[in-house]
FIDORO-658469 format. One line per 4 residues: their letters; for each residue x, y, z of N, C-alpha, C. Coordinates in steps of 0.02 Angstrom, whole numbers, plus 32768, in hexadecimal, padded with zeros to 4 digits. Last residue first. Layout:
N
A = X,Y,Z,X,Y,Z,X,Y,Z  ... $
This chain:
211
SERR = BACB,9CEE,3251,BAEC,9CFB,3211,BAE8,9D44,31FD  BA7E,9CE4,32C3,BAC7,9CE9,32CB,BAEC,9CF9,328B  B9FE,9CD6,3292,BA0F,9D11,32BB,BA5A,9D1C,32C0  BA09,9C5B,3251,B9F8,9C97,322B,BA0A,9CD6,3251 $
RRLY = BA21,9C06,32BC,BA55,9C0F,328A,BA48,9C4E,3260  B9A5,9C11,32FA,B9E0,9C28,331D,BA19,9C33,32EC  B951,9BD7,329C,B949,9C1E,32AD,B985,9C3A,32D0  B983,9B53,32A1,B986,9B79,3263,B980,9BC4,3271 $
ARVR = B965,9B30,3325,B9AB,9B31,3310,B9B4,9B5A,32D0  B8D9,9B35,331F,B8FD,9B63,334B,B946,9B69,3337  B8C1,9ACC,32C6,B8AC,9B10,32B5,B8D2,9B43,32DF  B8F4,9A61,330F,B911,9A71,32CE,B900,9AB8,32BA $
KRLS = B89E,9A60,337D,B8E6,9A6C,3387,B907,9A81,3346  B827,9A3F,333E,B82D,9A80,335E,B876,9A92,336A  B844,99BD,331A,B83A,99EF,32E6,B841,9A35,3303  B847,9982,3397,B885,9985,3370,B87F,99B7,3338 $
YLGS = B7BF,9993,33B7,B7F3,99B2,33E0,B834,99B7,33BB  B77B,9948,335A,B776,9990,3355,B7AA,99B4,3380  B776,98C0,335D,B7B4,98DE,3346,B7B2,9929,3342  B71F,988D,33F6,B726,989A,33AE,B76A,98B7,339D $
KELR = B703,9880,3479,B722,9845,3459,B731,9852,340F  B6C6,98F7,3496,B703,98E7,34B9,B728,98AB,349B  B651,98EC,344A,B683,991E,3438,B6C6,990D,3458  B60B,988B,348F,B621,987D,344B,B659,98AD,3436 $
ERWS = B5F4,98D1,3505,B61A,9893,3506,B635,9882,34C1  B5A4,993A,34D4,B5E5,9948,34F1,B611,990A,34F4  B531,98F6,34AC,B559,9918,3479,B59F,9927,3494  B529,9857,3504,B519,989D,34F9,B545,98BB,34C3 $
AAVA = B4F2,97B3,34E0,B529,97E2,34EB,B514,9829,34DB  B463,976B,352E,B483,9785,34F1,B4BA,97B8,3503  B420,974D,35A1,B45E,9729,3595,B485,9746,3559  B3B4,97A1,35A1,B3D9,979A,35DF,B41C,9776,35D5 $
PDYV = B371,9799,352A,B39E,97D2,3534,B3C8,97CC,3573  B358,9712,34CC,B359,9722,3513,B389,975C,351F  B2F0,96D7,344C,B327,9704,345E,B321,9718,34A7  B2BB,962C,3460,B2AD,9673,3452,B2E9,969C,3469 $
EWSV = B303,95AB,345A,B2BD,95B4,3446,B2AC,95FC,3434  B38B,95E7,34B0,B366,95AB,349D,B31C,95BC,3493  B417,9648,347B,B3D7,9644,349E,B3B3,9605,3485  B4C3,966B,347E,B48F,963B,346E,B451,9643,349A $
LREL = B528,96BA,34A9,B516,96BF,3462,B4DB,9693,344F  B556,96A1,3522,B53F,96E5,3517,B526,96EF,34D0  B585,9620,351B,B548,962B,3542,B52D,9672,353B  B5FE,962E,34D6,B5C4,9614,34B3,B583,9623,34D8 $
PLRP = B656,96C9,34F1,B645,9684,3504,B603,966F,34E4  B6A8,9720,346C,B674,971F,34A0,B665,96D7,34B2  B757,971D,3453,B715,9707,343E,B6E5,970C,347A  B7EE,9765,3417,B7BD,975C,344C,B779,9748,3430 $
PPPP = B855,96FD,33AA,B833,973C,33BA,B800,9730,33F2  B8EC,96A6,33CD,B8A3,96A3,33C4,B883,96E6,33D5  B97B,96F6,337D,B95A,96D4,33B5,B90F,96D1,33A9  B9C4,96D5,32DB,B99F,9700,3309,B980,96D8,3342 $
TEAP = BA4D,96B7,3298,BA1F,968A,32BC,B9F9,96B4,32EF  BA90,96DA,31F5,BA7F,96ED,3239,BA50,96B8,3256  BA96,96BF,3173,BAD5,96D2,3192,BAC8,96EC,31D9  BA40,9644,310F,BA42,9674,3147,BA88,9680,3162 $
WGMT = BA33,964B,3062,BA50,9624,309A,BA5B,9653,30D5  B996,9698,3032,B9DC,9684,3028,B9F3,965A,3062  B920,9717,300C,B92F,96D1,3018,B978,96C2,3009  B897,9787,3024,B8DE,977C,301B,B8EF,9734,302E $
VLGV = B803,97AD,2FD9,B822,977C,3005,B86C,9776,2FF4  B788,9826,2FD9,B7CA,9815,2FBF,B7EA,97E5,2FF1  B6D7,982D,2FB3,B710,9826,2FDF,B750,9817,2FB9  B67F,985C,2F52,B666,9851,2F96,B6A0,984C,2FC8 $
VELH = B672,98C2,2ED5,B6A8,989E,2EF6,B694,9897,2F3F  B5E8,98B1,2E69,B603,98CD,2EA7,B63B,98A2,2EC2  B5AD,98E8,2DC6,B5C1,98B5,2DF6,B5E1,98D6,2E33  B599,9950,2D73,B55D,992D,2D89,B56C,98F4,2DBA $
APVG = B617,9981,2D4F,B5F1,99A6,2D81,B5B4,9980,2D9A  B695,98FC,2D40,B665,992E,2D27,B638,994A,2D5E  B73C,98ED,2D70,B6F7,98D9,2D81,B6C7,990F,2D69  B7C6,98F5,2D66,B79F,98F2,2D29,B756,98DE,2D34 $
LPGR = B816,990A,2DD1,B7FC,98C7,2DC8,B7D5,98BE,2D87  B835,9991,2DCF,B86C,9961,2DCB,B855,991A,2DBD  B7A7,99C0,2DD8,B7D4,99CD,2DA0,B80C,999A,2D9B  B76E,999E,2E55,B754,9981,2E17,B786,9987,2DDD $
VQGQ = B7A2,99E5,2EBE,B7BF,99A3,2EB0,B7A5,9984,2E6F  B761,9A5F,2EC7,B7AA,9A5E,2ECA,B7C7,9A1B,2EB5  B6DA,9A4B,2EC9,B6F6,9A6F,2E90,B742,9A6D,2E8E  B6C7,9A0B,2F46,B6BE,99E7,2F07,B6E2,9A0A,2ECD $
EFGG = B73A,9A1D,2FC9,B705,9A3C,2FA1,B703,9A1A,2F5C  B753,99AE,3055,B76A,99D2,301A,B72D,99F0,2FF7  B75F,992E,30B9,B75F,9977,30C0,B77D,9999,3084  B76C,98A7,30B6,B72D,98C3,309F,B729,990E,30A2 $
VWCA = B7CF,981D,30A7,B7D2,9867,30AA,B791,9882,308D  B7FE,978A,30F6,B7C8,97AC,30D2,B7D0,97F7,30DC  B890,972B,30E3,B86F,9761,3108,B83B,9783,30DC  B8F4,9698,30FD,B8C8,96C3,30D5,B8A7,96F7,3102 $
GLGL = B972,961B,30E8,B953,9650,310F,B928,967B,30E1  B972,9567,30D1,B97A,95AC,30B9,B95B,95DD,30EB  B956,94E7,30F2,B991,9505,310F,B99F,954B,30F8  B8DE,94BA,30C7,B918,94AA,309D,B959,94C7,30B8 $
AHAQ = B886,94F0,3122,B88E,94A7,3121,B8CB,9492,30F9  B88B,9577,30FA,B8A9,9562,313A,B8B5,9517,313C  B845,956C,3082,B88A,9584,3082,B8AD,956F,30C2  B7C8,9544,30B3,B7EF,9516,3089,B838,952B,3085 $
LLLN = B7A4,95B8,30F8,B7AD,957A,311D,B7D6,9547,30F4  B79A,9618,3092,B7C8,9622,30CA,B7D7,95E1,30EE  B736,95E0,303E,B779,95ED,3025,B7AC,95F3,305D  B6C7,95E1,3092,B6E2,95A1,3078,B729,95A9,3061 $
MGAL = B6BE,966C,309C,B6CE,9644,30D7,B6E7,9600,30C4  B69B,968F,3018,B6DA,96A7,3035,B6EE,9680,3073  B61D,9658,3010,B652,963E,2FE5,B697,9652,3000  B5E0,96AD,306C,B5E3,9665,3079,B619,9644,304F $
ACDV = B5EB,9725,3026,B60E,971E,3066,B614,96D5,307A  B597,970C,2FBC,B5DE,9714,2FAF,B608,970E,2FEF  B51C,9708,3003,B534,96CD,2FDE,B57F,96D2,2FD0  B515,978B,3033,B518,9753,3062,B534,9715,303F $
VYYR = B50C,97CD,2FB8,B544,97DC,2FE6,B54C,97A4,3018  B496,979C,2F7C,B4D7,978C,2F5E,B511,979A,2F8D  B411,97A5,2F96,B43B,9789,2FCB,B482,977C,2FB3  B3C9,97CA,2F29,B3D3,97FD,2F5C,B401,97E6,2F94 $
NGRP = B3DC,97A5,2E8B,B3EA,9785,2ECB,B3FA,97BA,2F00  B3CF,97E3,2E11,B3A4,97AB,2E1F,B3B1,9788,2E61  B46E,9821,2E15,B434,981A,2DEA,B40D,97DA,2DFB  B4E4,982D,2E5C,B4A4,983A,2E7F,B466,982E,2E56 $
DGVV = B56C,97CB,2E64,B53D,97E4,2E31,B4F9,97EF,2E53  B60E,97E6,2EAE,B5C8,97D0,2EB0,B59E,97F0,2E7A  B6B0,97A8,2EBF,B684,97D7,2E9B,B63D,97BC,2E9A  B738,97A2,2F1B,B6F7,9780,2F18,B6C5,97B3,2EFC $
AVVV = B7DC,9798,2EEB,B7A4,97C6,2EF1,B763,979E,2EE9  B869,975D,2F35,B82C,9747,2F13,B7F5,977A,2F20  B914,9769,2F24,B8D8,978C,2F3C,B89E,9772,2F13  B9B0,9724,2F4F,B971,971C,2F2B,B93B,9747,2F4D $
PAQA = BA1D,9749,2F9D,BA29,9731,2F58,B9EA,972C,2F2E  BA10,97E0,2FFB,B9F9,979B,2FF0,BA06,9785,2FA8  BA34,9868,2FF1,BA65,9836,3007,BA51,97EF,2FF6  B9C5,98B2,2FCB,BA01,98B4,2FA0,BA31,987B,2FB1 $
LHKW = B96F,9895,3031,B957,988D,2FED,B992,988C,2FBC  B9AE,98BB,30A4,B9B4,9875,3091,B996,9866,304D  B98E,993F,30BB,B9CE,9931,309B,B9D2,98E8,3083  B908,9994,30B3,B915,994E,30C1,B954,993A,309B $
GIFG = B8E0,9A34,3104,B8EB,9A06,30CD,B8FD,99C0,30E4  B894,9AC6,3126,B8A0,9A84,3144,B8A4,9A50,310D  B875,9B35,30D8,B8BA,9B2D,30F0,B8C7,9AEA,3113  B7F1,9B3D,30AB,B825,9B5C,3083,B86C,9B51,309A $
LVRA = B798,9AF2,30EF,B79F,9B39,3103,B7D9,9B5B,30E0  B7F6,9A69,30BA,B7BC,9A80,30E1,B7C9,9AC7,30F9  B82D,9A2C,3019,B837,9A50,3058,B7F4,9A61,3078  B874,99F4,2F95,B844,99D9,2FC5,B851,99F7,300A $
RAAL = B8E0,9A2D,2F4E,B89C,9A46,2F44,B86A,9A30,2F7A  B955,99EC,2F71,B954,9A36,2F72,B90D,9A52,2F6E  B932,9968,2F5E,B944,997E,2FA1,B941,99CA,2FA6  B921,996A,2ED2,B8E8,995C,2EFE,B8F5,9975,2F45 $
ESRR = B9A5,9980,2EAD,B972,99B2,2E9D,B933,99A8,2EC8  B9DF,990A,2ED9,B9F4,9949,2EF7,B9C1,9980,2EE9  B9A0,98B1,2E83,B994,98AB,2ECA,B9A8,98EB,2EEE  B9D6,98DC,2E0A,B98E,98E2,2E15,B97D,98DD,2E5F $
GPDR = BA5D,98BB,2E1F,BA49,9900,2E11,B9FF,990B,2E1E  BA5B,982E,2E32,BA6F,985B,2E68,BA59,98A3,2E5D  B9D9,97C3,2E03,BA09,97F4,2DEA,BA1B,9826,2E21  B970,977A,2E32,B9B3,9766,2E46,B9E8,9798,2E31 $
VVVF = B8C9,976D,2E54,B8FD,979E,2E43,B940,9786,2E5F  B835,972C,2E1C,B874,971B,2E3D,B8AB,974A,2E25  B792,9745,2E38,B7C9,9762,2E10,B809,9755,2E38  B701,96EA,2E32,B740,96F3,2E57,B776,970C,2E28 $
HWPQ = B656,9708,2E4C,B68C,96FE,2E1B,B6CC,970F,2E40  B5B0,96D9,2E82,B5F5,96ED,2E8B,B621,96E2,2E4E  B52E,96AB,2E94,B539,96EE,2E78,B580,9706,2E7A  B4DC,962E,2E97,B524,9631,2E8D,B53A,9674,2E70 $
SNVA = B458,9607,2EAA,B466,963A,2E76,B4B1,9642,2E67  B410,95AE,2EF9,B44B,9596,2ED4,B45E,95C6,2E9B  B3B9,95FA,2F43,B39F,95D6,2F09,B3D7,95BE,2EDA  B447,9641,2F8B,B3FF,9645,2F84,B3E9,9628,2F41 $
SPAW = B4C9,95C7,2FA5,B4B2,9609,2F90,B466,9607,2F87  B558,9573,2FF0,B510,957A,2FE1,B4FF,95C0,2FCB  B5F4,954D,2F9B,B5CE,956F,2FCF,B584,9571,2FBE  B644,9518,2F3A,B611,94ED,2F57,B5EC,950C,2F91 $
RAAE = B6A4,9575,2F1A,B670,9568,2EE9,B637,9540,2F06  B6FF,956B,2F82,B6D3,95A5,2F80,B698,9599,2F51  B73F,94F5,2F5B,B719,94F6,2F9A,B6E8,9531,2F9B  B77C,9525,2EE8,B74B,94EF,2EE2,B720,94EB,2F21 $
LVRL = B7D6,957E,2F1C,B79E,9598,2EF6,B768,9564,2EEC  B830,9522,2F55,B80E,9553,2F7F,B7D0,956F,2F5C  B85A,94E1,2EE2,B837,94BB,2F16,B811,94EA,2F44  B89B,9549,2E9F,B85F,952C,2E82,B838,9503,2EB4 $
VLEE = B908,955C,2EF4,B8D8,9593,2EE9,B896,9578,2ECE  B946,94E2,2EE0,B92A,94F2,2F22,B8F8,952B,2F1D  B96D,94EC,2E5B,B93E,94B7,2E6E,B920,94C2,2EB3  B9C9,9555,2E5C,B987,9560,2E3F,B955,952A,2E53 $
PVPD = BA25,9571,2EF3,BA18,954A,2EB6,B9D0,9552,2E9D  BA58,960F,2F22,BA27,95DA,2F32,BA1A,95B3,2EF2  BB03,9643,2F3D,BAC5,9640,2F17,BA98,9607,2F2E  BB49,9692,2FCD,BB44,9656,2FA4,BB02,9654,2F7D $
PRYR = BB53,96F9,3027,BB50,970A,2FE0,BB46,96CE,2FB2  BAE0,96E8,30B2,BB20,96DB,3093,BB1B,96EA,3048  BA7A,976A,30FA,BA84,972E,30D0,BACC,9726,30BB  BA04,97AB,3169,BA4A,97A9,3156,BA58,9766,3134 $
RISR = B982,9799,318D,B993,97D7,3169,B9DC,97DC,3157  B901,9728,31A8,B94A,9730,319F,B957,976D,3174  B890,96FE,321A,B898,972F,31E4,B8E3,973F,31DF  B889,964D,323A,B89A,9692,324D,B89A,96BE,320F $
RTRA = B846,95B6,3277,B84E,95E4,323F,B85C,962A,325A  B828,956A,32E5,B86F,957B,32DB,B87A,95A9,329F  B79F,9553,32E4,B7BE,9574,331E,B804,958D,3310  B78A,950E,326C,B76C,9551,3276,B78E,9577,32AF $
LELF = B7D2,9499,3288,B7E3,94C2,324E,B7C9,9509,3256  B789,9469,32F5,B7CF,947D,32FE,B7E7,94A9,32C4  B712,944E,32B3,B712,947F,32E9,B759,9497,32F6  B738,93E9,3259,B725,942A,3240,B727,9460,3276 $
DLGR = B7B3,937D,3250,B788,9399,3284,B776,93E0,3270  B7DD,92FA,31F8,B7CE,9341,31EB,B79B,9358,321F  B7E9,9274,3211,B821,929F,3223,B814,92E9,3218  B783,9242,3189,B7A6,9231,31C6,B7E1,9260,31D2 $
GEEE = B74A,925B,310D,B73C,928A,3143,B762,927D,3183  B76F,91F2,30BC,B787,9235,30AA,B77E,9265,30E4  B72A,9189,30F9,B774,9188,30F7,B78E,91CE,30EA  B6A6,91AD,30E2,B6BF,91AB,3126,B70A,91AD,3128 $
GAM = B6A1,91A0,3056,B696,91E2,3075,B6B0,91E5,30BC  B6B3,9116,3046,B6E6,9145,302D,B6DF,9189,304E  B69D,90A2,30CC,B67F,90D2,309D,B6B4,9104,3088 $
């Protein structure tokens, strides 16, 4: 069968396990045909009543990417340098009109995008920390639409170690929710990236005091 032939050798679980959020990229350009393949995968994501509420803005211009990096910040000072460094940034834009689930739908498209990029040997990273008013301008996105996420993409210049994950037995209940096996908030916190974020905030405050 043709479908079986195409699927041989592709272990989806391994693809999911080995995907990483890449924040350092080589300067080499990404061929347009690869960008289109990644976007094709995103196009086939599921959505509520097949509403397909997404639009993808591909940014390759260095000046525009630098402007995005300067504007996309959390709390006014936590930024994402890889928005300027990555050869490609894809803005996932959602249309809330007639679809209350547009954010979830766009996130599903984003996951397809991330996995397809990894399957092609590219690195990618989802960026969701920014204010709408700051990023709409450089992207030309009108006020009735929402930038759900920014995805940096390029050839990876780093190999991050596997991030910590909660064990499966702490994440699964059978038939009904079981609080005895469910991971606690503290367990989730200890496995999250909030600790690294706290270090970044402390380092920033320390530099401010020393300057």
